[in-house]
N, C-alpha and C positions, 0 to 999 in steps of 0.2 A: 436462552437466558433473557430475562426481562429485568431492566434496571430503570424503574419508573418512580420509585418512592425515595424521598429525601431522607437522609440520616441526620438525626438530631442528637447531640451529646450533652450530658450534664443536666443540672437541675434548673437552669435558667433559660428563658426564651428570648431570642434576639429578634428585634424588628416588630414586636407587638405594638398595638395602639390602644389607648384608653377607649372605653365604650362611651355611649352617648351621654351618660350622666357623670363622667369623669372618673369612674373606677379604673384602677391600674390594669394594664394588660395581664393576661395569664402568664405565670412564670414557672410552669411545670413541664412544658413540652421538651425543652432542651435547646441548647445553642445550635443553630444550623441555618440553612442546610450545609452539611459537611461532606456529602458524598459525591462531589462533582470533580474528582481528579482521577485521571487514568494514568497508571504507571506502565509505560511501554519499556520492556526489559528484554533485550535480545543480544546474542553474540553471533553476528553474521559470519558465515564461512567466507573464505577467500574467493573473490570474483574470478570468472574465467570466460573467455570469449567462445570456447568450444565445449562447455560443460553440458549442453543440451543436444548438440549435434555437431559431428565432426565434418570436415571439408566435403562439400557436395555442390552440385549445380542443378537444382530442380528445374524441370521443364515447366512451361506455362501451365498453370493449374495444378502442378504436382507439389507434393508436400515433402519436407525433409524427413529422413529417417531419424527419429529422435533416439538418443542414447543417454542414459543417466551417467554423468560424470561425478567427480568428487563432490560430496555434499548434497547430491541429488538422489532421490528415491523414486523408483518406478513402481506403479501399482495399477491394478485393473479396477475401473469403476463398475458400479452395479449394472450399467448398460453394456458392459463389455469393452468400453473404450480404455485404452492405455493412456495414462497421464504421468508426467514427470513432476514430482513434488519438490519444491524448493524449500530451503531451510526456513525462510521467512519471506513474505511478499517482496518481490524485487522487480526492477525494470528488466525486461528481456532485450537482448541485443542480437543483431545480425551483423556479421563482419565480412567484408569482401577484401581479399588481398590485392585485387586489381580492379580494372574498370568493370562496372556492372550497371545495367539500367533497369533491372527487375525490382519491383516493390514486393513487400511481403505482408501477409496478414497473420497475426499471432492469435490463437484461440486457447482459452483455458478457463480457470475459475479463480475467484478471489479467496481470501482466507475464511470467508463465511459460506463458501460453496456456491456463490452466485456466478453464472456464466459471464464471461467478458471477452472482448476481442479488441485488437488494435491494428490499424494499417500503418505501416511505417514507410518512409521514403526509401529510395534505392540507395543502399550503401555502395560507394564506389571508391576503392582504396581507402576505406574508412569503416567505422563502426557506427551504426544507427541504433538508438534505443527507444523502447516504448515510453510513453508518458505515464502509462498505467503500471501499477505493480501487481504482478501475477504471483499467486501462491502455487498454482499448478499450470502446466502447459500441456495441451492435448495435441496441438498441431501448429506448424509454421508452413504456410503455403505460398507459392509464387503467385502473385496476383496480376502478373503482366502477361502480355502476348509473347514476350521473348523469354528465352531460357536464362537462368542465372549463369554467371560466368566467373572464372577466376577463384574457385575454391571458397565457397561461402560456409561460414560456421555460425552456430547459434549458441548463445550463452546468456549471462546476466551480469549486471554491474552492481555498484554499491548504492544505488538509489532505492531506498527502502520504503515500503508502503506503510502508512500509519493505520492504527487499528480503529480510530474514531475520526469522524469528520472534523477537520480543523479549518474553520471558515475564515480565520484571520490569524496572522502570525503571532499576535499578542496572546493567543490562547496557549502557546508553547511557553510554559513557565520556567523550565530548566531542561538543559540537554547536557548530560555527562557522557564522555566518551573515553574509553581506555582507562588510564589511571589519573587523569587530570581532574583537579577539583573545580577549576573554572569551567564555565559553559563552553561547549564546543562551537567553533565558528564554522559550522556546516551550513547547508543550504536547505531551507524549508520552502516547499511549493504547496500552497494552500489548496484545499479541495476545489475541484472544478464543479461548479454548481449548474453547468449547462444542462437543461432538461428539455427534451430527452437527450441523454448522452449518446454519443456516436462512436464510430471506430477511430475518429480523429481527436476526440476530446481527451482531457487529462484525467488523472486519478480522482475518483469521486470522494476520497477521504483525505488526499494529500500525501506528499512524500517527504523524506528527509535524506540528504546526502551528507555523510560525515566528512570532515575536513581531511582525513587521511584514510588510506585503504583498509578494508577489513582484512583480517588474517586468521579468523577462527578463534582468536583469544581476546580481541578487543571487544569490550562490552558497551552497548548503548543503553543508557537509562534516561528516558525522556518523560518528564512530567507534563501532562496535558490537562489544562483546565477545560472541563466539559460544560458548556453553557446550559441554561435551563431548557432550551429547545432540544438538547441532547440527552439530558438526564434530570428527571424531576417530574412532578405531577402533570406538566403540560408537554412532556417530551414527545417527539415524533421519530419515526424510523429514519426519515430523511435528515432530521437534525442530529441524530446520533451517528448514522452510517453513510450519509450522503445520498445522492439521487440513485435511482436504479441503474445497475451496471448494464452495459451493452458490450 
């Protein structure tokens, strides 16, 4: 899909200027541009720390055996790779029930089918989450010389990936959550514009964490103002979707 042309509405033109001899500006194009708002509408399923992999202790360089839990779908890619598909892009988590020194690299794809990966710190009697929001996960691999210990699981939390690059928090115009009329007091993390991106950088479009837990019925409706660099005659791919995923 390409969204590069502005939408003008009505019989009047906004922002025109008189010509060199003082004639009035044209008034027939329409009021605009009006096509620079993205409505992000999603009902995220309940999070779970073991919805992608149940308790395991992968050896050095070994991968978890991934299993699709509630709200997750398993499918085969064209290249034969199995991937687990999340309901919406979300941060992936690894949880250790006890001491653990191994770190892990998560690989998968974003909502636009772009490959992405993230290296996370060692969870030790804790849960560690990716900064990036994955739509699909193809592997979670032990990146250390030591084996994982104390029953590690893989899942996802309520940090949701945004569909367009949000370069500043002021571009988030409204956030409605559940049944509340007032804006939700959640947490926005703006797009990480580090270029080139790495396995340590944040989400290239940004993320949102609602103030209360998802449960499969609470709906998020977020209105995002898209700047001219993201939607309009001078738009760029980076302006719309962020820097290239890694």
